[in-house]
DRENNUSE-182007 format. One record per residue (C-alpha): residue number from 1; chain; x, y, z. Coordinates in steps of 0.5 Angstrom, whole numbers, plus 2048, in hexadecimal, padded with zeros to 3 digits. Example, Ala and Ser with C-alpha at 12.3 -4.5 7.8 and 13.67 -1.06 7.14 Angstrom:
<site num="1" chaine="A" east="819" north="7F7" up="810"/>
<site num="2" chaine="A" east="81B" north="7FE" up="80E"/>
This chain:
<site num="1" chaine="A" east="7F3" north="836" up="828"/>
<site num="2" chaine="A" east="7F0" north="832" up="822"/>
<site num="3" chaine="A" east="7EF" north="835" up="81C"/>
<site num="4" chaine="A" east="7E8" north="836" up="81D"/>
<site num="5" chaine="A" east="7E8" north="839" up="823"/>
<site num="6" chaine="A" east="7ED" north="83E" up="821"/>
<site num="7" chaine="A" east="7EA" north="845" up="820"/>
<site num="8" chaine="A" east="7E9" north="847" up="819"/>
<site num="9" chaine="A" east="7EA" north="84E" up="816"/>
<site num="10" chaine="A" east="7E4" north="853" up="815"/>
<site num="11" chaine="A" east="7E6" north="855" up="80E"/>
<site num="12" chaine="A" east="7E1" north="852" up="80A"/>
<site num="13" chaine="A" east="7E6" north="850" up="804"/>
<site num="14" chaine="A" east="7EA" north="84C" up="809"/>
<site num="15" chaine="A" east="7E4" north="849" up="80C"/>
<site num="16" chaine="A" east="7E2" north="847" up="804"/>
<site num="17" chaine="A" east="7E9" north="844" up="803"/>
<site num="18" chaine="A" east="7E9" north="840" up="80A"/>
<site num="19" chaine="A" east="7E2" north="83D" up="808"/>
<site num="20" chaine="A" east="7E3" north="83C" up="801"/>
<site num="21" chaine="A" east="7EA" north="838" up="803"/>
<site num="22" chaine="A" east="7E6" north="833" up="808"/>
<site num="23" chaine="A" east="7E0" north="832" up="803"/>
<site num="24" chaine="A" east="7E4" north="830" up="7FE"/>
<site num="25" chaine="A" east="7E8" north="82B" up="802"/>
<site num="26" chaine="A" east="7E1" north="828" up="804"/>
<site num="27" chaine="A" east="7DE" north="828" up="7FD"/>
<site num="28" chaine="A" east="7E5" north="824" up="7FB"/>
<site num="29" chaine="A" east="7E3" north="81F" up="801"/>
<site num="30" chaine="A" east="7DC" north="81F" up="7FE"/>
<site num="31" chaine="A" east="7DF" north="81D" up="7F7"/>
<site num="32" chaine="A" east="7E3" north="817" up="7FA"/>
<site num="33" chaine="A" east="7DD" north="814" up="7FE"/>
<site num="34" chaine="A" east="7DA" north="80E" up="7FA"/>
<site num="35" chaine="A" east="7D3" north="810" up="7F7"/>
<site num="36" chaine="A" east="7CE" north="80C" up="7F4"/>
<site num="37" chaine="A" east="7CB" north="80D" up="7ED"/>
<site num="38" chaine="A" east="7CB" north="814" up="7EB"/>
<site num="39" chaine="A" east="7C4" north="815" up="7E8"/>
<site num="40" chaine="A" east="7C1" north="812" up="7EF"/>
<site num="41" chaine="A" east="7BD" north="818" up="7F2"/>
<site num="42" chaine="A" east="7BE" north="815" up="7F9"/>
<site num="43" chaine="A" east="7C5" north="815" up="7F8"/>
<site num="44" chaine="A" east="7C5" north="81C" up="7F5"/>
<site num="45" chaine="A" east="7C1" north="81F" up="7FB"/>
<site num="46" chaine="A" east="7C6" north="81C" up="800"/>
<site num="47" chaine="A" east="7CC" north="81F" up="7FC"/>
<site num="48" chaine="A" east="7C8" north="826" up="7FC"/>
<site num="49" chaine="A" east="7C7" north="825" up="804"/>
<site num="50" chaine="A" east="7CF" north="823" up="805"/>
<site num="51" chaine="A" east="7D1" north="829" up="801"/>
<site num="52" chaine="A" east="7CC" north="82E" up="805"/>
<site num="53" chaine="A" east="7CF" north="82B" up="80B"/>
<site num="54" chaine="A" east="7D6" north="82B" up="809"/>
<site num="55" chaine="A" east="7D5" north="833" up="807"/>
<site num="56" chaine="A" east="7D2" north="834" up="80E"/>
<site num="57" chaine="A" east="7D7" north="830" up="811"/>
<site num="58" chaine="A" east="7DD" north="834" up="80E"/>
<site num="59" chaine="A" east="7D9" north="83B" up="80F"/>
<site num="60" chaine="A" east="7D8" north="839" up="817"/>
<site num="61" chaine="A" east="7DF" north="837" up="817"/>
<site num="62" chaine="A" east="7E2" north="83D" up="814"/>
<site num="63" chaine="A" east="7DF" north="841" up="81A"/>
<site num="64" chaine="A" east="7E1" north="83C" up="81F"/>
<site num="65" chaine="A" east="7DE" north="83C" up="826"/>
<site num="66" chaine="A" east="7DE" north="843" up="827"/>
<site num="67" chaine="A" east="7D7" north="844" up="825"/>
<site num="68" chaine="A" east="7D1" north="841" up="827"/>
<site num="69" chaine="A" east="7CE" north="83F" up="821"/>
<site num="70" chaine="A" east="7D4" north="83C" up="81E"/>
<site num="71" chaine="A" east="7D4" north="837" up="824"/>
<site num="72" chaine="A" east="7CD" north="836" up="823"/>
<site num="73" chaine="A" east="7CE" north="834" up="81C"/>
<site num="74" chaine="A" east="7D4" north="82F" up="81E"/>
<site num="75" chaine="A" east="7D0" north="82C" up="823"/>
<site num="76" chaine="A" east="7CA" north="82B" up="81F"/>
<site num="77" chaine="A" east="7CE" north="828" up="81A"/>
<site num="78" chaine="A" east="7D2" north="823" up="81F"/>
<site num="79" chaine="A" east="7CC" north="821" up="822"/>
<site num="80" chaine="A" east="7C9" north="81F" up="81C"/>
<site num="81" chaine="A" east="7CF" north="81B" up="819"/>
<site num="82" chaine="A" east="7CF" north="817" up="820"/>
<site num="83" chaine="A" east="7C7" north="816" up="81F"/>
<site num="84" chaine="A" east="7C7" north="814" up="818"/>
<site num="85" chaine="A" east="7CB" north="811" up="813"/>
<site num="86" chaine="A" east="7C9" north="815" up="80D"/>
<site num="87" chaine="A" east="7C8" north="81C" up="810"/>
<site num="88" chaine="A" east="7C1" north="81D" up="80E"/>
<site num="89" chaine="A" east="7BD" north="822" up="811"/>
<site num="90" chaine="A" east="7B8" north="81F" up="816"/>
<site num="91" chaine="A" east="7B1" north="821" up="816"/>
<site num="92" chaine="A" east="7AF" north="826" up="81C"/>
<site num="93" chaine="A" east="7A9" north="824" up="821"/>
<site num="94" chaine="A" east="7A4" north="82A" up="821"/>
<site num="95" chaine="A" east="7A3" north="82D" up="828"/>
<site num="96" chaine="A" east="79C" north="82B" up="82A"/>
<site num="97" chaine="A" east="79B" north="831" up="82E"/>
<site num="98" chaine="A" east="79E" north="837" up="82A"/>
<site num="99" chaine="A" east="79C" north="83C" up="82E"/>
<site num="100" chaine="A" east="7A0" north="83A" up="834"/>
<site num="101" chaine="A" east="7A7" north="839" up="830"/>
<site num="102" chaine="A" east="7AA" north="840" up="82E"/>
<site num="103" chaine="A" east="7A5" north="844" up="830"/>
<site num="104" chaine="A" east="7A7" north="84A" up="835"/>
<site num="105" chaine="A" east="7A4" north="850" up="834"/>
<site num="106" chaine="A" east="7A8" north="854" up="839"/>
<site num="107" chaine="A" east="7AF" north="852" up="836"/>
<site num="108" chaine="A" east="7AE" north="850" up="82E"/>
<site num="109" chaine="A" east="7AB" north="854" up="829"/>
<site num="110" chaine="A" east="7A8" north="850" up="823"/>
<site num="111" chaine="A" east="7AE" north="852" up="81E"/>
<site num="112" chaine="A" east="7B3" north="850" up="824"/>
<site num="113" chaine="A" east="7B0" north="849" up="824"/>
<site num="114" chaine="A" east="7B0" north="849" up="81C"/>
<site num="115" chaine="A" east="7B8" north="84B" up="81D"/>
<site num="116" chaine="A" east="7B9" north="845" up="822"/>
<site num="117" chaine="A" east="7B6" north="840" up="81D"/>
<site num="118" chaine="A" east="7BB" north="842" up="818"/>
<site num="119" chaine="A" east="7C2" north="843" up="81C"/>
<site num="120" chaine="A" east="7C5" north="83C" up="81E"/>
<site num="121" chaine="A" east="7C6" north="83C" up="826"/>
<site num="122" chaine="A" east="7C1" north="842" up="827"/>
<site num="123" chaine="A" east="7BC" north="83F" up="82C"/>
<site num="124" chaine="A" east="7C1" north="841" up="832"/>
<site num="125" chaine="A" east="7C3" north="847" up="830"/>
<site num="126" chaine="A" east="7C1" north="84E" up="833"/>
<site num="127" chaine="A" east="7BF" north="853" up="82E"/>
<site num="128" chaine="A" east="7C5" north="857" up="82D"/>
<site num="129" chaine="A" east="7C9" north="851" up="82C"/>
<site num="130" chaine="A" east="7C4" north="84F" up="827"/>
<site num="131" chaine="A" east="7C5" north="855" up="823"/>
<site num="132" chaine="A" east="7CD" north="854" up="823"/>
<site num="133" chaine="A" east="7CC" north="84D" up="821"/>
<site num="134" chaine="A" east="7C8" north="84E" up="81C"/>
<site num="135" chaine="A" east="7CC" north="853" up="819"/>
<site num="136" chaine="A" east="7D2" north="84E" up="819"/>
<site num="137" chaine="A" east="7CE" north="849" up="816"/>
<site num="138" chaine="A" east="7CB" north="84D" up="810"/>
<site num="139" chaine="A" east="7D2" north="84F" up="80F"/>
<site num="140" chaine="A" east="7D5" north="848" up="80E"/>
<site num="141" chaine="A" east="7CF" north="846" up="80A"/>
<site num="142" chaine="A" east="7D0" north="84C" up="805"/>
<site num="143" chaine="A" east="7D7" north="849" up="805"/>
<site num="144" chaine="A" east="7D5" north="842" up="804"/>
<site num="145" chaine="A" east="7D0" north="844" up="7FE"/>
<site num="146" chaine="A" east="7D6" north="848" up="7FB"/>
<site num="147" chaine="A" east="7DB" north="842" up="7FB"/>
<site num="148" chaine="A" east="7D6" north="83D" up="7F8"/>
<site num="149" chaine="A" east="7D4" north="842" up="7F3"/>
<site num="150" chaine="A" east="7DB" north="843" up="7F1"/>
<site num="151" chaine="A" east="7DC" north="83B" up="7F1"/>
<site num="152" chaine="A" east="7D6" north="83A" up="7ED"/>
<site num="153" chaine="A" east="7D8" north="83F" up="7E8"/>
<site num="154" chaine="A" east="7DF" north="83C" up="7E8"/>
<site num="155" chaine="A" east="7DD" north="835" up="7E6"/>
<site num="156" chaine="A" east="7D7" north="837" up="7E1"/>
<site num="157" chaine="A" east="7DD" north="83A" up="7DD"/>
<site num="158" chaine="A" east="7E1" north="834" up="7DC"/>
């Protein structure tokens, strides 16, 4: 079993520690990559996208494959890295007939549809799984924000 597939503890402090370790490792890798002029706006944008991807990769890999949202996040990152050299976001095509897509008045409420758009991989989940995945995703996002705040505080002091 690879480290990314090992089940993680549900203890929030353990989650934060594991996320922090992987995120810092990813940031070190980013620091060693060659970048152009630091003042170039396009280069700064690309770097911020890479930091965001490193953060989500760290968060999803800590959780491993036991959650649908983490599998969806990792799959999306892998797919984008294969399709694009710079990992930049593609524009989404608009559906010419939005009423036909995602509309089932007997199955989904408006709130549930909104939630499905926010949680990665939620398109194929039933309502009960969606609630559990949402709770886990929120817990991981909270841990991610707390770790990133701690890192910012740590580096802004020095």
